[in-house]
C-alpha positions as CSV (number, residue, x, y, z in Angstrom):
1,M,0.0,0.0,0.0
2,L,1.3,3.4,-0.9
3,N,2.3,5.7,1.9
4,Q,4.6,8.7,2.4
5,F,7.7,6.5,2.6
6,S,6.9,4.4,-0.5
7,R,9.6,6.2,-2.6
8,T,12.1,5.5,0.1
9,E,11.1,1.9,0.4
10,L,11.7,1.4,-3.3
11,I,15.4,1.8,-2.7
12,F,15.8,0.8,0.9
13,G,13.5,-2.2,1.0
14,K,10.8,-3.2,3.5
15,K,13.1,-4.7,6.2
16,A,15.2,-1.5,6.3
17,M,12.1,0.7,6.6
18,E,10.9,-1.5,9.5
19,R,14.3,-1.0,11.2
20,L,14.0,2.8,10.8
21,A,10.4,2.8,12.2
22,A,11.6,0.9,15.3
23,A,14.6,3.2,15.9
24,R,15.0,5.9,18.4
25,V,17.5,8.7,17.6
26,A,18.6,11.5,19.9
27,V,19.7,14.8,18.4
28,F,21.5,17.2,20.6
29,G,21.4,20.7,19.2
30,I,18.8,21.5,16.5
31,G,20.2,24.7,15.0
32,G,21.7,25.2,11.5
33,V,23.2,21.7,11.4
34,G,21.0,19.6,13.8
35,G,17.8,21.0,12.4
36,Y,18.4,19.7,8.9
37,A,19.5,16.4,10.4
38,V,16.2,16.1,12.3
39,E,14.3,17.0,9.1
40,A,16.0,14.3,7.1
41,L,15.6,11.7,9.8
42,A,11.8,12.4,10.1
43,R,11.4,12.2,6.3
44,S,13.3,8.9,6.2
45,G,11.0,7.1,8.6
46,I,12.7,7.2,12.0
47,G,10.0,6.2,14.5
48,T,11.1,8.2,17.6
49,L,13.2,11.4,17.9
50,D,14.5,13.0,21.0
51,L,15.3,16.7,20.4
52,V,17.5,18.5,22.9
53,D,18.0,22.2,22.7
54,D,17.3,25.1,25.2
55,D,17.5,27.9,22.6
56,R,14.7,30.0,21.2
57,I,14.5,31.0,17.5
58,C,16.0,34.4,16.8
59,L,15.6,36.6,13.7
60,T,19.3,36.0,12.8
61,N,18.5,32.2,12.6
62,L,16.4,32.7,9.5
63,N,19.4,32.6,7.2
64,R,20.2,29.0,7.9
65,Q,17.9,27.2,10.3
66,I,15.1,25.1,8.8
67,Y,12.7,25.7,11.7
68,A,13.3,29.4,11.7
69,T,10.5,31.5,10.0
70,R,9.0,34.8,10.8
71,S,6.1,33.0,12.5
72,T,8.4,30.9,14.8
73,V,10.7,33.7,16.0
74,G,10.6,33.6,19.8
75,Q,9.5,30.0,20.0
76,Y,11.7,27.3,21.5
77,K,13.5,25.5,18.7
78,V,12.3,22.1,19.9
79,D,8.7,23.2,19.9
80,A,8.9,24.6,16.4
81,A,10.6,21.4,15.2
82,K,8.0,19.2,16.8
83,S,5.1,21.1,15.2
84,R,6.7,20.9,11.7
85,I,7.7,17.3,12.0
86,H,4.2,16.2,13.1
87,D,2.9,18.1,10.0
88,I,5.2,15.9,7.9
89,C,4.7,12.7,9.8
90,P,1.9,12.6,12.4
91,D,2.8,9.1,13.6
92,I,6.4,9.9,14.7
93,K,7.0,10.0,18.4
94,I,8.9,13.1,19.5
95,N,10.4,13.8,22.9
96,T,11.5,17.4,23.5
97,Y,14.0,18.7,26.1
98,K,14.5,22.4,26.7
99,C,18.0,21.7,28.0
100,F,21.5,22.9,27.3
101,Y,23.5,19.7,27.4
102,M,26.5,19.9,29.7
103,P,28.0,17.6,32.4
104,E,25.6,19.4,34.9
105,T,22.5,18.3,32.9
106,A,23.8,14.9,31.7
107,D,22.0,12.9,34.3
108,Q,18.6,13.8,32.7
109,F,19.4,11.4,29.8
110,D,19.6,7.6,29.7
111,F,21.7,6.9,26.6
112,T,20.9,3.2,26.7
113,Q,17.5,3.9,25.3
114,Y,18.8,5.3,22.1
115,D,19.7,3.4,18.9
116,Y,21.9,6.3,17.7
117,V,23.0,9.7,18.9
118,I,23.8,12.8,16.9
119,D,25.9,15.5,18.5
120,A,25.2,18.8,16.7
121,I,26.1,21.2,19.6
122,D,28.9,23.7,19.5
123,T,30.6,23.5,22.9
124,V,33.6,21.3,23.4
125,T,32.6,20.3,27.0
126,G,29.1,19.3,25.9
127,K,30.3,17.4,22.9
128,L,32.8,15.4,25.0
129,E,30.1,14.5,27.5
130,I,27.8,13.3,24.8
131,I,30.4,11.1,23.2
132,Q,31.6,9.7,26.5
133,N,28.0,8.8,27.6
134,A,27.2,7.3,24.2
135,K,30.4,5.2,24.3
136,A,29.7,4.1,27.9
137,A,26.2,3.0,26.8
138,G,27.4,1.2,23.7
139,V,25.4,3.4,21.4
140,P,26.6,4.6,18.0
141,V,27.4,8.4,18.0
142,I,28.3,10.8,15.2
143,S,29.6,14.2,15.9
144,A,29.5,17.4,13.9
145,M,32.6,19.5,13.8
146,G,32.8,23.2,12.8
147,A,30.4,24.6,10.1
148,G,30.6,28.3,10.9
149,N,32.7,30.8,8.8
150,K,32.7,28.5,5.8
151,L,31.4,28.7,2.2
152,N,32.1,25.4,0.5
153,P,29.5,22.7,1.2
154,T,31.4,20.2,-0.9
155,A,34.4,20.2,1.5
156,F,32.7,18.1,4.1
157,R,34.0,14.6,4.8
158,V,32.9,11.7,7.0
159,A,35.8,10.1,8.9
160,D,37.1,9.0,12.2
161,I,38.2,11.9,14.5
162,S,41.8,10.6,14.2
163,E,41.8,11.3,10.5
164,T,40.5,14.8,10.5
165,K,42.5,17.8,9.4
166,V,42.2,21.6,8.9
167,C,39.1,22.0,11.1
168,P,40.1,23.8,14.4
169,L,37.2,22.3,16.4
170,A,38.2,18.8,15.3
171,R,41.8,19.5,16.4
172,V,40.6,20.3,19.9
173,M,38.3,17.3,20.0
174,R,41.0,15.0,18.8
175,Y,43.3,16.1,21.7
176,E,40.6,16.0,24.3
177,L,39.3,12.6,23.3
178,K,42.8,11.1,23.2
179,K,43.3,12.3,26.8
180,R,40.2,10.4,27.8
181,G,41.2,7.3,25.9
182,I,38.3,7.5,23.5
183,K,38.9,6.2,20.0
184,D,36.8,5.5,16.9
185,V,34.4,8.4,16.9
186,K,32.7,9.1,13.6
187,V,32.5,12.8,12.7
188,V,31.4,15.0,9.9
189,Y,34.0,17.7,9.3
190,S,35.1,20.2,6.7
191,E,38.5,20.5,5.1
192,E,37.8,24.1,4.2
193,K,39.9,26.7,6.1
194,P,37.5,28.9,8.1
195,L,37.2,32.5,7.1
196,R,37.5,35.3,9.6
197,P,34.1,37.1,10.0
198,I,34.0,40.8,9.0
199,D,34.5,43.0,12.1
200,D,31.4,45.2,11.7
201,M,29.7,46.2,14.9
202,E,26.8,47.7,12.9
203,I,25.6,44.2,12.0
204,S,27.1,42.3,15.0
205,C,25.0,40.6,17.7
206,R,27.7,41.7,20.1
207,N,26.3,45.2,20.2
208,H,22.8,44.7,18.8
209,C,21.5,41.5,20.4
210,I,17.9,40.7,19.4
211,C,17.5,37.4,21.1
212,P,13.9,36.8,22.1
213,P,12.9,37.5,25.7
214,G,13.7,34.5,27.9
215,T,16.7,33.4,26.0
216,K,19.2,32.0,28.5
217,R,22.4,32.1,26.4
218,K,22.4,35.5,24.6
219,C,24.9,36.2,21.8
220,T,26.4,39.0,23.9
221,V,28.0,36.4,26.3
222,R,29.5,34.2,23.6
223,R,33.2,34.3,23.1
224,D,32.8,34.3,19.3
225,I,29.9,35.0,16.9
226,P,30.6,33.1,13.7
227,G,29.4,34.0,10.3
228,S,27.0,31.5,8.6
229,N,24.9,30.9,5.5
230,A,22.1,28.8,4.2
231,F,24.1,26.1,2.4
232,V,27.0,24.9,4.6
233,P,25.3,24.0,7.9
234,S,22.5,22.4,6.0
235,A,24.9,20.2,4.0
236,A,26.6,19.1,7.3
237,G,23.2,18.2,8.8
238,L,22.1,16.2,5.8
239,I,25.3,14.2,5.8
240,L,24.9,13.5,9.5
241,A,21.4,12.1,8.9
242,G,22.5,10.1,5.9
243,E,25.2,8.3,8.0
244,V,22.7,7.5,10.7
245,I,20.1,6.2,8.2
246,K,22.6,4.0,6.4
247,D,23.9,2.6,9.7
248,L,20.5,1.9,11.1
249,A,18.8,0.6,7.9
250,F,21.6,-1.6,6.7
251,R,23.4,-2.6,9.9
252,K,22.8,-6.3,9.0
253,D,23.4,-6.1,5.2
254,Y,25.5,-2.9,4.8
255,E,27.5,-4.6,2.0
256,R,24.3,-4.7,-0.1
257,C,23.8,-1.0,0.5
258,Q,27.3,-0.2,-0.6
259,L,26.8,-2.2,-3.8
260,K,23.7,-0.3,-4.6
261,E,25.6,3.0,-4.3
Protein backbone atom coordinates (compact mmCIF):
# COMPACT_ATOMS: atom_id res chain seq x y z
CA MET A 1 0.00 0.00 0.00
CA LEU A 2 1.27 3.45 -0.90
CA ASN A 3 2.31 5.75 1.94
CA GLN A 4 4.58 8.75 2.44
CA PHE A 5 7.67 6.52 2.59
CA SER A 6 6.89 4.45 -0.51
CA ARG A 7 9.56 6.16 -2.63
CA THR A 8 12.13 5.54 0.10
CA GLU A 9 11.13 1.89 0.39
CA LEU A 10 11.71 1.43 -3.34
CA ILE A 11 15.44 1.83 -2.73
CA PHE A 12 15.79 0.75 0.92
CA GLY A 13 13.49 -2.24 0.98
CA LYS A 14 10.81 -3.25 3.48
CA LYS A 15 13.11 -4.66 6.17
CA ALA A 16 15.20 -1.50 6.26
CA MET A 17 12.09 0.65 6.63
CA GLU A 18 10.94 -1.52 9.52
CA ARG A 19 14.29 -1.01 11.24
CA LEU A 20 14.01 2.76 10.84
CA ALA A 21 10.44 2.79 12.16
CA ALA A 22 11.60 0.92 15.26
CA ALA A 23 14.62 3.18 15.85
CA ARG A 24 14.98 5.94 18.43
CA VAL A 25 17.50 8.68 17.65
CA ALA A 26 18.58 11.52 19.93
CA VAL A 27 19.69 14.79 18.36
CA PHE A 28 21.54 17.19 20.64
CA GLY A 29 21.38 20.70 19.18
CA ILE A 30 18.81 21.51 16.48
CA GLY A 31 20.19 24.72 15.01
CA GLY A 32 21.67 25.15 11.54
CA VAL A 33 23.22 21.68 11.43
CA GLY A 34 21.03 19.64 13.77
CA GLY A 35 17.78 21.01 12.40
CA TYR A 36 18.44 19.67 8.92
CA ALA A 37 19.53 16.35 10.41
CA VAL A 38 16.22 16.10 12.26
CA GLU A 39 14.27 16.98 9.14
CA ALA A 40 15.97 14.26 7.09
CA LEU A 41 15.56 11.66 9.84
CA ALA A 42 11.83 12.38 10.08
CA ARG A 43 11.37 12.24 6.30
CA SER A 44 13.28 8.95 6.20
CA GLY A 45 10.96 7.09 8.56
CA ILE A 46 12.68 7.17 11.96
CA GLY A 47 10.04 6.16 14.53
CA THR A 48 11.13 8.17 17.58
CA LEU A 49 13.16 11.36 17.90
CA ASP A 50 14.53 12.97 21.04
CA LEU A 51 15.27 16.67 20.45
CA VAL A 52 17.53 18.46 22.90
CA ASP A 53 18.03 22.24 22.74
CA ASP A 54 17.26 25.06 25.18
CA ASP A 55 17.45 27.89 22.64
CA ARG A 56 14.70 30.05 21.17
CA ILE A 57 14.50 31.01 17.50
CA CYS A 58 16.02 34.40 16.78
CA LEU A 59 15.61 36.62 13.71
CA THR A 60 19.27 36.00 12.84
CA ASN A 61 18.53 32.25 12.59
CA LEU A 62 16.39 32.72 9.47
CA ASN A 63 19.41 32.65 7.17
CA ARG A 64 20.20 28.98 7.87
CA GLN A 65 17.89 27.15 10.30
CA ILE A 66 15.08 25.11 8.81
CA TYR A 67 12.68 25.65 11.71
CA ALA A 68 13.25 29.41 11.73
CA THR A 69 10.53 31.45 10.03
CA ARG A 70 8.98 34.82 10.78
CA SER A 71 6.11 33.03 12.49
CA THR A 72 8.37 30.93 14.76
CA VAL A 73 10.70 33.70 15.99
CA GLY A 74 10.63 33.59 19.78
CA GLN A 75 9.50 29.98 19.97
CA TYR A 76 11.67 27.27 21.48
CA LYS A 77 13.45 25.46 18.68
CA VAL A 78 12.32 22.06 19.93
CA ASP A 79 8.67 23.22 19.93
CA ALA A 80 8.88 24.62 16.40
CA ALA A 81 10.61 21.44 15.24
CA LYS A 82 8.00 19.19 16.84
CA SER A 83 5.15 21.09 15.20
CA ARG A 84 6.71 20.93 11.73
CA ILE A 85 7.73 17.27 12.01
CA HIS A 86 4.24 16.23 13.07
CA ASP A 87 2.90 18.09 10.05
CA ILE A 88 5.21 15.91 7.93
CA CYS A 89 4.74 12.65 9.82
CA PRO A 90 1.91 12.62 12.39
CA ASP A 91 2.79 9.14 13.65
CA ILE A 92 6.37 9.89 14.67
CA LYS A 93 7.00 10.03 18.41
CA ILE A 94 8.88 13.15 19.51
CA ASN A 95 10.36 13.80 22.93
CA THR A 96 11.55 17.37 23.51
CA TYR A 97 13.98 18.66 26.11
CA LYS A 98 14.51 22.38 26.67
CA CYS A 99 17.97 21.70 27.98
CA PHE A 100 21.51 22.92 27.32
CA TYR A 101 23.47 19.69 27.41
CA MET A 102 26.48 19.88 29.71
CA PRO A 103 27.96 17.63 32.42
CA GLU A 104 25.62 19.36 34.90
CA THR A 105 22.51 18.26 32.95
CA ALA A 106 23.76 14.90 31.65
CA ASP A 107 21.97 12.89 34.34
CA GLN A 108 18.63 13.77 32.69
CA PHE A 109 19.37 11.39 29.84
CA ASP A 110 19.62 7.60 29.68
CA PHE A 111 21.69 6.89 26.59
CA THR A 112 20.95 3.16 26.68
CA GLN A 113 17.46 3.85 25.32
CA TYR A 114 18.81 5.29 22.06
CA ASP A 115 19.71 3.45 18.88
CA TYR A 116 21.85 6.33 17.66
CA VAL A 117 23.02 9.72 18.94
CA ILE A 118 23.78 12.84 16.89
CA ASP A 119 25.94 15.52 18.47
CA ALA A 120 25.24 18.84 16.75
CA ILE A 121 26.07 21.24 19.58
CA ASP A 122 28.95 23.71 19.47
CA THR A 123 30.56 23.53 22.91
CA VAL A 124 33.56 21.25 23.44
CA THR A 125 32.58 20.34 27.01
CA GLY A 126 29.10 19.27 25.93
CA LYS A 127 30.34 17.38 22.89
CA LEU A 128 32.82 15.41 24.97
CA GLU A 129 30.11 14.55 27.49
CA ILE A 130 27.76 13.31 24.77
CA ILE A 131 30.43 11.13 23.18
CA GLN A 132 31.57 9.72 26.51
CA ASN A 133 28.04 8.82 27.56
CA ALA A 134 27.20 7.27 24.19
CA LYS A 135 30.37 5.19 24.29
CA ALA A 136 29.67 4.07 27.85
CA ALA A 137 26.16 2.99 26.82
CA GLY A 138 27.44 1.17 23.74
CA VAL A 139 25.37 3.41 21.44
CA PRO A 140 26.62 4.63 18.04
CA VAL A 141 27.36 8.35 17.98
CA ILE A 142 28.25 10.76 15.20
CA SER A 143 29.57 14.24 15.94
CA ALA A 144 29.46 17.43 13.85
CA MET A 145 32.60 19.51 13.76
CA GLY A 146 32.78 23.19 12.77
CA ALA A 147 30.40 24.55 10.10
CA GLY A 148 30.65 28.27 10.86
CA ASN A 149 32.69 30.77 8.83
CA LYS A 150 32.73 28.49 5.78
CA LEU A 151 31.45 28.75 2.21
CA ASN A 152 32.08 25.38 0.54
CA PRO A 153 29.47 22.66 1.22
CA THR A 154 31.43 20.17 -0.89
CA ALA A 155 34.40 20.23 1.53
CA PHE A 156 32.67 18.05 4.14
CA ARG A 157 34.02 14.60 4.84
CA VAL A 158 32.95 11.65 6.99
CA ALA A 159 35.84 10.14 8.91
CA ASP A 160 37.09 8.96 12.24
CA ILE A 161 38.16 11.85 14.47
CA SER A 162 41.78 10.63 14.22
CA GLU A 163 41.76 11.26 10.45
CA THR A 164 40.49 14.84 10.52
CA LYS A 165 42.52 17.83 9.37
CA VAL A 166 42.20 21.60 8.87
CA CYS A 167 39.12 21.96 11.14
CA PRO A 168 40.06 23.83 14.38
CA LEU A 169 37.23 22.25 16.39
CA ALA A 170 38.22 18.76 15.25
CA ARG A 171 41.78 19.47 16.37
CA VAL A 172 40.62 20.31 19.89
CA MET A 173 38.27 17.32 19.99
CA ARG A 174 41.04 14.95 18.84
CA TYR A 175 43.26 16.13 21.65
CA GLU A 176 40.58 15.96 24.35
CA LEU A 177 39.25 12.57 23.26
CA LYS A 178 42.75 11.13 23.17
CA LYS A 179 43.32 12.33 26.75
CA ARG A 180 40.20 10.44 27.77
CA GLY A 181 41.23 7.29 25.94
CA ILE A 182 38.31 7.49 23.50
CA LYS A 183 38.88 6.19 19.99
CA ASP A 184 36.80 5.48 16.90
CA VAL A 185 34.42 8.44 16.87
CA LYS A 186 32.69 9.05 13.55
CA VAL A 187 32.54 12.75 12.67
CA VAL A 188 31.44 15.05 9.87
CA TYR A 189 34.03 17.75 9.31
CA SER A 190 35.10 20.24 6.66
CA GLU A 191 38.52 20.52 5.08
CA GLU A 192 37.81 24.15 4.18
CA LYS A 193 39.88 26.65 6.12
CA PRO A 194 37.51 28.88 8.13
CA LEU A 195 37.16 32.52 7.11
CA ARG A 196 37.45 35.32 9.63
CA PRO A 197 34.10 37.13 9.99
CA ILE A 198 33.96 40.80 9.04
CA ASP A 199 34.48 42.97 12.09
CA ASP A 200 31.44 45.23 11.66
CA MET A 201 29.72 46.22 14.88
CA GLU A 202 26.78 47.68 12.92
CA ILE A 203 25.62 44.16 12.04
CA SER A 204 27.07 42.27 14.99
CA CYS A 205 24.97 40.57 17.67
CA ARG A 206 27.67 41.68 20.08
CA ASN A 207 26.28 45.24 20.17
CA HIS A 208 22.80 44.67 18.78
CA CYS A 209 21.52 41.45 20.37
CA ILE A 210 17.92 40.73 19.36
CA CYS A 211 17.55 37.39 21.11
CA PRO A 212 13.90 36.80 22.11
CA PRO A 213 12.90 37.50 25.73
CA GLY A 214 13.68 34.54 27.93
CA THR A 215 16.75 33.44 25.97
CA LYS A 216 19.19 31.97 28.48
CA ARG A 217 22.41 32.15 26.44
CA LYS A 218 22.44 35.45 24.58
CA CYS A 219 24.92 36.24 21.81
CA THR A 220 26.44 38.99 23.93
CA VAL A 221 27.97 36.42 26.28
CA ARG A 222 29.47 34.24 23.56
CA ARG A 223 33.20 34.28 23.09
CA ASP A 224 32.81 34.34 19.31
CA ILE A 225 29.92 34.99 16.92
CA PRO A 226 30.60 33.06 13.71
CA GLY A 227 29.35 33.98 10.26
CA SER A 228 26.99 31.54 8.57
CA ASN A 229 24.93 30.92 5.46
CA ALA A 230 22.09 28.75 4.16
CA PHE A 231 24.07 26.05 2.38
CA VAL A 232 26.99 24.94 4.58
CA PRO A 233 25.30 24.03 7.90
CA SER A 234 22.45 22.36 6.02
CA ALA A 235 24.89 20.21 4.05
CA ALA A 236 26.56 19.06 7.27
CA GLY A 237 23.19 18.21 8.82
CA LEU A 238 22.05 16.17 5.84
CA ILE A 239 25.33 14.24 5.82
CA LEU A 240 24.89 13.46 9.52
CA ALA A 241 21.39 12.14 8.90
CA GLY A 242 22.52 10.13 5.90
CA GLU A 243 25.15 8.33 7.95
CA VAL A 244 22.65 7.53 10.69
CA ILE A 245 20.06 6.23 8.22
CA LYS A 246 22.60 4.02 6.44
CA ASP A 247 23.90 2.57 9.70
CA LEU A 248 20.45 1.86 11.11
CA ALA A 249 18.76 0.64 7.94
CA PHE A 250 21.58 -1.59 6.71
CA ARG A 251 23.37 -2.65 9.88
CA LYS A 252 22.84 -6.32 8.96
CA ASP A 253 23.43 -6.07 5.23
CA TYR A 254 25.52 -2.94 4.81
CA GLU A 255 27.50 -4.56 2.02
CA ARG A 256 24.31 -4.71 -0.07
CA CYS A 257 23.76 -0.99 0.51
CA GLN A 258 27.28 -0.19 -0.63
CA LEU A 259 26.83 -2.24 -3.79
CA LYS A 260 23.66 -0.27 -4.60
CA GLU A 261 25.58 2.97 -4.26
